[in-house]
N, C-alpha and C positions, 0 to 999 in steps of 0.2 A: 809807415810801415808797412801795410799790407801791398804797396804795390811790388815789393819784393816778392811776391808770389802769384804774381798776372804773369800768366801765359805768353811764350813769344808771339806767340802765334794766337789772332783770338781764336774763341772756341764757342759757337753758338751752342747753349745749353737747354735744354726743355727745362719746364717748372719744376719743381720738385714732387714727388710720386712716393708718398709714405705707406704704399701698400704694405702689410705685413708678409713677409718674407721667411718659412720655416727654417732651421740651420740645416735642414736636409734637403730642401733647395737651394740653399744658399752654396753647399758644398758638392750638387752637382751642379755647377756656375762655375767651372776651373778651367774653362779655355779650351778644355781636354775632346778631342773627338765633333769637333766644329759646335760645340756647345760654348754658349756668351761666356764671361768672363767676369766677375763679380768680387771687390772687396768691401768689406765693412767696416768702419769705424766708429766708432762708438755706439754701435748697434745701427747705423746709419750704413747702408747699401748702394755702394756706386757702381757703376757699369763701367768697368776699365775694357771691355772688347776691344781689340784691334790694336794695345799698346801690349807689345811684343814683351816688354821686359815682364808684364805678367799670366803670360803665357808659357804653357809646358814648356820649362829649357829656359825660360829667362831670368834675368836677373832677382826678379821679386817673385816668381812663380809661387813662390810656399805663402804667398798671402791669398793667392787663388782661390774662393770660394769660402773666406775663413772670415772671421773677426779677426783683423792684423791688429788692434789696439794695443797692446803691450809691445808685440814686436817695433812697431812705430814710436813708440814712445822712447824702446830702449835704442834705437835706430841698427835694430836685428835682424838678420835674415834666419835664425836660426830656429830650426821647426818647434823646437820646445818654447820658444818667447812669442810663436805665432797662435794668441790664445787672447778672448776678450778682454780680460780683468784687468785694470791697470789702476782704480784710486791710491793702489798702495805704492805709485811710485812715488820718486823726490817731485818736488816741486820745478828743477830741470826737466824733468822725463815729462813731464806734464803738459811742461809751453813747448817741447819740441812734438810731443802728440798733439797739440792745439793746431802747432804751423801746419803737420800735414793735414790736418781736419781742413784747413784753410787751403792748402796744396790743392786736394782733392776736390772741395768745390768750386775750384776756378777751374776745374781741367774736365772733371765728368759726370755725367748725370745720375741723380737723385734717382733711384728705382726701388725704393722700402725701406723698410725696417726691419729688423731681426726680430720674428715672434717672439717674444716673453724676452725680452733681450733686460738684462740685468745690468749693464756696462752704461746705458746713456747717460750723458751732461748732467748733474743735477741741474745746471744752469743753462740749461735748455728751456725751450718753451716745447719742444716733443717730448 
């Protein structure tokens, strides 16, 4: 089942880095003004720089510089859904969020964790 998330082109990823990143620093990395572009899921920060969809004006730009866990679980790009809380989602939405997390893990470098995040997966070793 995990094969469905494999990238079409091979991706060389660095070893995950779990350096704490403040919410303010996460927000500064939205791809604007030549800055890197980060998206967090369940408190884990991914570097999505270079992917047009997350850059300003892109179809997923609402996620840039934020923890988009809830929005990803809901399959939403609405600004009000782009927030870290996800524990109250239904089982279907939690599965969708898990699928997105797997998708990101296979494509983007993990460059940190959101400092003080309260939305980390309780089943995760992190």
